[in-house]
C-alpha positions as CSV (number, residue, x, y, z in Angstrom):
1,C,178.5,116.7,124.0
2,R,179.3,116.9,127.7
3,H,183.0,116.6,128.7
4,R,183.6,113.8,131.1
5,R,186.5,114.5,133.5
6,R,189.3,112.0,134.1
7,D,189.3,110.3,137.5
8,P,191.7,112.2,139.8
9,E,193.6,109.0,140.7
10,A,194.0,108.2,137.0
11,V,195.5,111.7,136.4
12,A,197.9,111.3,139.3
13,G,198.8,107.8,138.0
14,E,199.8,109.4,134.6
15,F,201.8,112.0,136.4
16,E,203.6,109.2,138.3
17,Q,204.3,107.4,135.0
18,L,205.7,110.6,133.5
19,Q,208.0,111.2,136.4
20,A,209.2,107.6,136.3
21,M,210.1,108.0,132.6
22,G,212.2,111.1,133.5
23,A,209.8,113.9,132.6
24,K,210.5,117.1,134.5
25,Y,207.3,119.0,133.6
26,A,203.8,118.4,132.4
27,F,200.9,120.6,131.2
28,V,197.3,119.7,131.9
29,V,195.5,120.2,128.6
30,D,192.1,120.9,130.1
31,S,190.6,124.1,128.8
32,V,189.4,125.1,132.2
33,F,191.0,122.9,134.9
34,N,189.1,124.7,137.7
35,S,185.5,124.4,136.3
36,S,185.0,121.9,139.2
37,E,186.6,122.8,142.6
38,R,186.1,119.2,143.7
39,H,188.1,117.9,140.7
40,V,190.9,120.3,141.5
41,V,191.0,119.3,145.1
42,E,190.8,115.6,144.5
43,T,193.4,115.6,141.8
44,C,195.9,117.6,143.9
45,Q,195.3,115.3,146.9
46,A,195.9,112.3,144.7
47,I,199.2,113.8,143.5
48,L,200.3,114.6,147.1
49,R,199.4,111.1,148.4
50,R,201.8,109.7,145.8
51,G,204.6,112.0,146.9
52,L,205.2,113.2,143.3
53,K,207.7,115.9,142.5
54,L,206.7,116.6,138.9
55,G,206.1,120.2,138.1
56,W,203.1,121.1,136.0
57,G,201.1,124.0,134.5
58,C,197.4,124.4,133.5
59,F,194.7,126.7,132.2
60,L,192.5,128.3,134.8
61,R,189.4,130.5,134.6
62,P,190.1,133.6,136.6
63,Q,187.1,133.3,138.9
64,S,185.9,131.5,142.0
65,L,189.5,130.8,143.2
66,T,190.7,130.9,146.8
67,L,194.1,131.2,148.4
68,E,193.6,127.8,150.0
69,M,193.0,126.2,146.6
70,M,196.0,128.0,145.1
71,R,198.3,126.8,147.9
72,L,197.0,123.3,147.5
73,M,197.8,123.3,143.8
74,A,201.2,124.8,144.5
75,R,202.0,122.0,147.0
76,A,200.9,119.5,144.4
77,G,203.5,120.9,142.0
78,L,201.6,123.6,140.1
79,A,204.3,126.0,138.9
80,H,202.6,128.2,136.3
81,I,199.0,129.2,135.3
82,E,197.7,130.4,132.0
83,F,194.5,132.4,132.7
84,G,192.0,132.7,129.9
85,S,191.1,136.3,130.8
86,D,190.5,137.6,127.2
87,S,190.2,141.3,128.2
88,F,190.8,143.5,131.2
89,C,187.9,145.8,130.3
90,D,184.4,145.0,131.8
91,T,182.4,146.2,128.8
92,V,184.4,143.9,126.5
93,L,184.2,141.0,129.0
94,E,180.4,141.5,128.8
95,Q,180.4,141.4,125.0
96,Y,182.6,138.3,125.1
97,D,180.0,136.7,127.4
98,K,182.7,135.9,129.9
99,R,180.4,136.2,132.9
100,L,183.2,137.7,135.0
101,A,184.7,141.1,135.7
102,F,188.1,142.6,135.8
103,A,187.8,142.5,139.6
104,D,187.7,138.7,139.4
105,I,190.8,138.6,137.2
106,A,192.7,140.9,139.5
107,R,191.8,138.8,142.5
108,S,192.8,135.6,140.8
109,S,196.1,137.1,139.7
110,E,196.8,138.3,143.2
111,L,196.0,134.9,144.7
112,A,198.5,133.3,142.3
113,R,201.1,135.8,143.3
114,Q,200.5,135.2,147.0
115,A,200.9,131.4,146.4
116,G,204.1,131.9,144.5
117,I,202.8,130.6,141.2
118,E,204.1,132.1,138.0
119,H,201.1,133.2,135.9
120,C,200.1,134.9,132.7
121,H,196.8,136.2,131.1
122,Y,195.8,135.6,127.5
123,L,194.0,138.5,125.8
124,I,192.0,138.4,122.6
125,C,192.1,141.9,121.3
126,G,189.7,143.4,118.7
127,G,186.7,141.3,119.2
128,P,183.0,142.4,119.7
129,G,182.7,145.6,121.6
130,E,186.4,146.5,121.4
131,T,187.5,150.0,120.7
132,L,190.8,151.9,121.0
133,E,189.4,153.2,124.4
134,T,188.7,149.7,125.7
135,L,192.2,148.6,124.6
136,E,193.6,151.4,126.6
137,T,191.5,150.4,129.6
138,S,192.9,146.9,129.4
139,F,196.4,148.3,129.3
140,Q,195.9,150.6,132.3
141,N,194.2,147.8,134.3
142,S,197.1,145.5,133.5
143,R,199.3,147.7,135.6
144,H,197.4,146.4,138.7
145,L,198.4,142.8,138.0
146,A,201.7,142.6,139.9
147,G,204.0,140.0,138.6
148,A,201.8,138.8,135.7
149,V,202.7,138.4,132.1
150,V,200.2,139.5,129.4
151,L,200.0,137.5,126.2
152,A,197.9,139.5,123.7
153,V,196.7,138.2,120.3
154,V,195.1,140.1,117.5
155,G,191.5,139.3,116.4
156,M,189.0,136.7,117.4
157,R,188.9,133.6,115.2
158,I,185.5,132.7,113.8
159,F,184.4,129.1,114.1
160,P,181.4,127.5,112.3
161,G,178.2,127.2,114.3
162,T,179.1,129.7,117.0
163,A,177.4,132.8,118.1
164,L,180.4,134.8,116.8
165,A,179.9,133.3,113.4
166,Q,176.3,134.4,113.4
167,R,177.3,137.9,114.5
168,A,180.0,138.0,111.8
169,V,177.4,137.2,109.2
170,R,175.0,139.9,110.5
171,D,177.9,142.5,110.7
172,G,179.0,141.6,107.1
173,H,182.4,140.1,108.0
174,I,181.6,136.8,106.3
175,T,178.8,135.3,104.2
176,A,176.5,132.7,105.5
177,D,178.2,130.0,103.3
178,A,181.7,131.1,104.2
179,D,184.3,128.2,104.3
180,L,185.9,128.8,107.7
181,L,188.4,126.0,107.3
182,A,190.8,128.8,106.3
183,P,191.0,131.0,109.4
184,A,188.8,134.1,109.4
185,Y,189.0,136.7,112.2
186,Y,186.4,139.1,113.7
187,F,187.3,142.7,114.3
188,A,184.9,145.2,115.9
189,A,183.7,148.1,113.8
190,G,186.4,150.8,113.4
191,L,189.2,148.4,114.1
192,D,191.4,146.3,111.8
193,E,194.3,143.9,112.1
194,A,197.0,146.6,111.6
195,T,195.5,149.1,114.0
196,V,195.1,146.6,116.8
197,F,198.5,145.2,116.3
198,E,200.2,148.6,116.4
199,R,198.4,149.6,119.5
200,L,199.4,146.3,121.2
201,R,203.0,146.9,120.1
202,E,202.8,150.3,121.7
203,F,201.7,148.8,125.0
204,A,204.6,146.3,124.8
205,R,207.0,149.2,124.4
206,R,205.6,150.8,127.5
207,A,205.4,147.6,129.6
208,P,207.9,144.7,129.1
209,N,205.5,142.2,130.7
210,W,203.3,142.5,127.5
211,I,204.1,139.9,124.8
212,V,202.2,140.5,121.5
213,G,201.5,137.6,119.2
214,A,201.9,138.1,115.4
215,P,198.8,139.1,113.5
216,P,196.8,136.4,111.8
217,P,198.4,135.1,108.6
């Protein structure tokens, strides 16, 4: 089904209610807040018209952003961004069907830095197309993201009815009738949970801005 966005004035009204109740911070639980530039602009303008001082954070897609938009969000109280980047390697981004490149990620990160907004990038490591070499590429590219925190997780969870589930069946990771209520994770050929986790831990030892999530249970 298609997602229907909340009216910007309604969103600003909820912010106003939260501030009145004493809230100091809010997080916009929208998987991609900036999928519509108009929605971003109108929501921020509605917040500014009300003179609100509530700080907030959100998820952003690291693409099609401008410094003007970043500064508008900052004026409206945006204090931190969580970018759904998933990889810093172009070949893996293509396999993940992200429809963006590391250049987009780097530009988005730099715009956030220029606007004075704290930001981090989520990575999903070990999925389709991943190798030890692409992991190293992601690590080296991360050095170009000044001021950013990197949150890296191990393995890509498989959900029913997805293209990844179909690929996992073809690649022999799961059977066609697998019960995916219990989490199952995809790892590219030649990789496994322990190998990916240890490589990420190595990166974290070399760069304190890398935070590595625990392996899947």
